[in-house]
N, C-alpha and C positions, 0 to 999 in steps of 0.2 A: 695484828694486834690491836684494837680497837684503843684509843688513847682520850679522852673526856678533860679539861681543863676546867675545872671550878673553882669558886670560892667561899670557903663558912666565912664570913664575917660576925657573927653574935655567939651564945654557949645557944642558943633557939636554933640557930643555922645547923650546928653540926649534932644535937641530942635528931632534932629531922632526916638529917643528912643517915644518922645510922640508921633511924628507924627504916626509912625509904633502904636502905643498901639492904638490910638484915633478910627483908623478907625473900631475896632472892638465893636460891640453892647454891652458885658455885661463888667460888672466891672471887672478889675483890680489891685490890691494894689500892694504897692513896699513897705516889711519894713525891716526895717534899728536897729537892734535892740528891742527897746520895741515903739518906731514909726514905723506906719502904715501912708500910704500917697496916694491917687488915683496917678496910675500911667501914667493917663492924665494928668497931672495937674505939666505944666513946674515950676513953683512959688512952689509947694511942691517939690518937686525931687533939685531942687538947695537948701534947707531946711534942706536935710540930709547930713551928710559928705558924701564925692564921694571917696573917699581915702578906705573907708567900701567895698567886693563887698555886693550886695542886690540880697534880695530874690523876685523873685517875683508870684505872688499868681493869676491865673488868674478863675471866678467863674463864670466855665461851667463848664458843664459834657458831652458838645458835645468835643468827639473826633476828630473829621475833626477840625474845631476851633483850637483844641490846637496846632495840627501838624501844622496849619497853622501860628498859634502864632508862635511856637519855627521856623520853617523854616524863619521869620522876624527877629525874636531876635539873629537867630544865630551868627551875627558880635560881641550883648554884651554877649554874654554867657560863662561862665568860669569854 
């Protein structure tokens, strides 16, 4: 299972992140501590402490999709 570390620092970055993750047909989770949120849920993401580094967990084994996702999220990756 692939994990991607990201940082979402502004309201605009959260909106862009949700836009980018919403176009993928598979589930994508964001974890912060013990909380697991749907990466496609803007309200869920705003419930997290955005000062922390977040972990993105895509639920797919398709390497091509994983590469595309990483490319889409490159501006958020830490």
